[in-house]
C-alpha positions in Angstrom: -11.9 -20.9 -52.3 -13.4 -22.9 -55.6 -14.5 -26.7 -53.3 -12.1 -28.3 -56.5 -9.0 -26.3 -54.7 -9.8 -27.3 -51.8 -9.9 -30.9 -52.2 -7.0 -30.6 -53.6 -5.0 -28.8 -50.6 -6.7 -31.6 -48.5 -5.2 -34.5 -50.4 -1.8 -33.0 -50.3 -1.4 -31.4 -46.5 0.6 -34.0 -44.3 -1.8 -35.2 -40.9 -2.9 -33.4 -38.5 -1.5 -32.2 -35.0 -3.4 -29.4 -34.4 -7.4 -28.2 -34.8 -8.9 -26.2 -37.8 -8.5 -23.3 -36.0 -4.5 -24.3 -36.1 -4.1 -23.3 -32.6 -1.3 -25.6 -31.1 0.9 -25.1 -34.1 4.3 -22.9 -33.5 5.8 -21.0 -36.3 8.3 -23.9 -37.1 5.8 -26.6 -37.2 5.0 -24.3 -40.6 7.5 -26.8 -42.0 5.6 -29.5 -41.5 2.9 -27.9 -43.9 5.3 -27.0 -46.8 3.5 -29.2 -49.3 0.6 -27.3 -48.4 2.4 -23.5 -48.8 3.9 -25.3 -52.2 -0.2 -25.9 -53.6 -1.0 -22.7 -52.5 1.1 -20.8 -54.1 0.5 -22.3 -57.1 -3.4 -22.4 -57.0 -2.5 -18.1 -55.9 -0.8 -17.6 -59.5 -3.4 -19.9 -61.2 -6.1 -18.2 -60.2 -4.3 -14.9 -60.9 -3.8 -15.4 -64.3 -6.6 -17.5 -65.7 -8.4 -16.3 -68.7 -5.5 -13.8 -69.0 -4.5 -13.5 -72.9 -1.3 -11.7 -71.5 -0.8 -13.4 -68.2 1.7 -11.8 -66.0 2.7 -8.8 -67.9 -0.5 -7.0 -66.8 1.3 -7.2 -63.6 4.2 -6.0 -64.9 3.2 -3.9 -67.0 1.2 -1.4 -64.5 3.9 -0.5 -62.0 6.0 0.1 -65.4 3.6 2.5 -66.8 3.5 3.8 -63.0 7.6 4.2 -63.3 7.2 5.5 -66.7 5.0 8.7 -65.5 6.8 9.2 -62.2 10.1 9.5 -64.1 7.9 11.8 -66.7 7.0 14.2 -64.3 10.1 14.1 -61.7 12.9 14.6 -64.3 10.9 16.7 -66.6 8.6 18.5 -64.6 9.9 18.9 -60.6 13.0 17.8 -61.6 14.5 16.1 -59.3 17.9 17.0 -59.6 18.9 12.9 -60.1 21.4 11.4 -63.0 19.4 8.9 -64.6 16.4 9.2 -63.0 14.3 6.2 -64.2 17.5 4.1 -62.9 16.8 5.4 -59.7 13.0 5.4 -59.7 13.1 1.7 -60.8 16.2 0.6 -58.0 13.9 0.9 -55.9 9.7 1.1 -57.1 9.2 -2.7 -57.7 10.4 -2.9 -54.0 7.7 -0.6 -52.9 5.1 -1.8 -55.0 5.8 -5.5 -53.2 5.4 -4.5 -49.8 1.7 -2.5 -51.2 0.3 -5.6 -52.7 1.7 -7.9 -49.6 -0.4 -5.6 -47.5 -3.3 -4.9 -49.2 -3.6 -8.5 -48.8 -3.3 -8.9 -45.6 -6.7 -7.4 -45.2 -8.2 -10.0 -46.8 -6.0 -13.2 -46.8 -7.9 -14.8 -43.6 -11.5 -14.1 -44.7 -10.7 -15.4 -48.5 -9.5 -18.7 -47.0 -12.6 -19.3 -44.8 -13.6 -22.4 -46.8 -10.2 -24.1 -46.6 -9.6 -23.2 -42.9 -13.2 -25.1 -41.9 -11.7 -27.8 -43.9 -8.3 -28.6 -43.6 -6.7 -28.4 -40.6 -3.4 -26.5 -40.8 -1.3 -23.3 -39.2 -3.0 -20.2 -39.9 0.9 -18.8 -40.8 0.4 -20.8 -44.4 -1.9 -18.8 -45.9 0.4 -15.6 -44.7 3.3 -17.0 -45.9 1.8 -18.1 -49.4 0.9 -14.9 -49.9 4.1 -14.1 -49.3 6.1 -17.3 -51.6 3.3 -15.8 -54.6 4.0 -12.7 -54.7 7.6 -12.9 -54.4 8.1 -14.8 -57.4 6.2 -11.7 -59.4 8.8 -10.0 -57.5 11.5 -12.5 -59.1 10.7 -11.5 -62.5 10.1 -8.2 -62.2 13.6 -7.7 -60.7 15.3 -9.7 -63.0 14.1 -7.5 -65.8 15.5 -4.3 -63.6 18.9 -5.7 -62.8 19.4 -6.2 -66.8 18.3 -2.4 -67.8 20.5 -0.9 -64.9 23.6 -3.1 -65.9 23.0 -3.0 -69.8 21.7 1.0 -69.8 23.4 2.0 -66.0 26.3 1.0 -64.5 27.7 -0.8 -68.2 28.3 -3.6 -66.3 27.7 -6.1 -63.1 28.2 -3.9 -59.9 29.9 -6.4 -57.3 27.4 -4.9 -54.8 23.9 -6.9 -56.7 25.8 -9.7 -54.5 23.7 -8.3 -51.5 20.5 -8.6 -53.6 19.5 -12.0 -52.4 20.2 -10.4 -49.0 18.1 -7.6 -49.4 15.2 -9.2 -51.0 15.3 -11.6 -47.7 14.9 -8.4 -45.7 12.1 -7.1 -48.1 9.8 -10.4 -46.9 11.0 -10.6 -43.5 9.9 -6.7 -43.0 6.6 -7.8 -45.6 5.6 -10.5 -44.0 6.2 -9.0 -40.2 3.7 -5.7 -41.6 1.7 -8.1 -42.9 0.6 -10.7 -39.9 -0.8 -7.6 -37.5 -2.6 -6.2 -40.2 -4.5 -9.4 -41.5 -5.0 -10.0 -37.6 -6.7 -6.9 -37.0 -8.2 -7.3 -40.7 -10.5 -10.6 -39.7 -12.2 -8.4 -36.2 -12.5 -4.7 -38.5 -13.8 -4.1 -41.8 -12.8 -0.7 -41.3 -9.2 -1.6 -41.8 -10.0 -2.6 -45.8 -10.9 1.2 -46.2 -8.3 3.0 -44.5 -5.9 1.1 -45.5 -5.4 3.3 -48.5 -5.3 6.1 -47.2 -2.2 4.8 -45.2 -0.7 3.4 -48.1 -0.7 6.9 -50.2 0.5 8.8 -46.4 3.1 6.0 -46.2 3.9 6.2 -50.4 5.0 10.2 -50.1 7.0 9.2 -46.7 9.3 6.9 -48.2 11.9 7.1 -50.7 10.4 5.6 -53.6 10.7 8.6 -55.8 13.0 11.0 -54.3 16.7 10.0 -52.4 16.6 9.9 -48.5 19.7 12.9 -48.9 16.7 15.3 -49.7 15.1 15.0 -46.0 16.2 17.6 -43.7 19.4 16.2 -41.7 17.3 17.7 -38.5 14.8 14.9 -39.7 16.6 11.8 -40.9 16.2 9.9 -36.9 12.4 10.3 -37.0 12.1 10.0 -41.1 13.9 6.2 -40.7 11.8 5.2 -38.2 9.6 4.3 -41.3 10.3 1.3 -41.5 10.6 1.0 -45.9 12.7 4.3 -45.5 15.9 2.0 -44.5 15.0 -1.1 -46.9 14.4 1.6 -50.2 18.1 3.4 -49.4 19.3 0.0 -49.5 18.3 -1.1 -52.9 19.0 2.5 -54.3 22.7 2.1 -52.6 23.3 -1.3 -54.0 20.9 -1.4 -57.4 21.2 2.0 -58.4 24.6 3.3 -57.0 26.1 0.1 -57.4 27.6 0.3 -54.6 27.8 -1.9 -50.8 26.1 0.0 -48.1 27.3 1.3 -44.4 27.1 -1.7 -41.5 25.0 0.8 -40.0 22.0 0.9 -42.9 22.3 -3.0 -43.4 22.6 -4.0 -39.9 20.1 -1.0 -38.7 17.4 -2.2 -41.2 18.1 -5.7 -40.7 17.5 -5.6 -37.1 14.2 -3.3 -37.4 12.7 -5.8 -39.9 13.5 -8.7 -37.5 11.7 -6.9 -34.2 8.7 -5.9 -36.4 8.7 -10.0 -37.8 8.5 -10.9 -34.0 6.1 -8.4 -32.4 3.8 -8.9 -35.9 4.0 -13.0 -35.2 3.8 -12.6 -31.4 0.0 -10.4 -32.7 -1.0 -13.1 -34.7 0.0 -16.1 -32.9 -2.1 -14.6 -29.2 -5.4 -13.9 -31.6 -5.2 -16.9 -34.6 -7.1 -19.0 -31.7 -10.4 -16.8 -32.0 -10.0 -16.2 -36.4 -12.8 -19.4 -36.9 -15.2 -17.7 -34.2 -15.0 -14.8 -36.1 -14.4 -15.5 -40.3 
């Protein structure tokens, strides 16, 4: 981070009750640093789009081109039997893209802010949350385009199930943060994570219902398949956005419970080792 960025965030930070490593701040104390969180989010977005003529368009264009290629391949070549395949694809792909970018960010989010962490005392959780909120701002714009396209070209109206979209987005953020917290922790101690993650993401892409529905998974493997935390989340988006209907209580409740458990376990790992971050990076 640039020195001027550190200075701005430092001036906007509240009085400190924790040491520089953030050792004594529980998760609830993050609320006290909401001003700093907001500053980091604004900075993240500004840095990402500075000196860019198209700005946010690049963030939307990259996944959109990928969607176009996947739609062409799986509707014209492989021919997955799904009506309006493009609508099915966009209803889940941007959620996958959100999760993929969040996991990638987790491999460097702590090390990237070493200068700030040594200059200002704040909970380390703020760094992960700022990355999540920054990406959420971009996702919200992407999702707005997707919803409009589905309403106009696929459903020709607004399905009642769209009332669940805010809940699904909330589950998505909880799950993403829950996965990033331990990933960010391990990445502080082992740089190998940055090299292994692309391989893991490629595998996760194929074992998640991004470009195919879960109905194509043999029933004998369904139970094991849903151990993938993204399977339930992506299926929810497909049901609500593409199919335009309310999901079953079992699917919604199971996905919510899984996200909560992953978040709790992820925070336990992060909270246990965060005091050592300052000694490593």
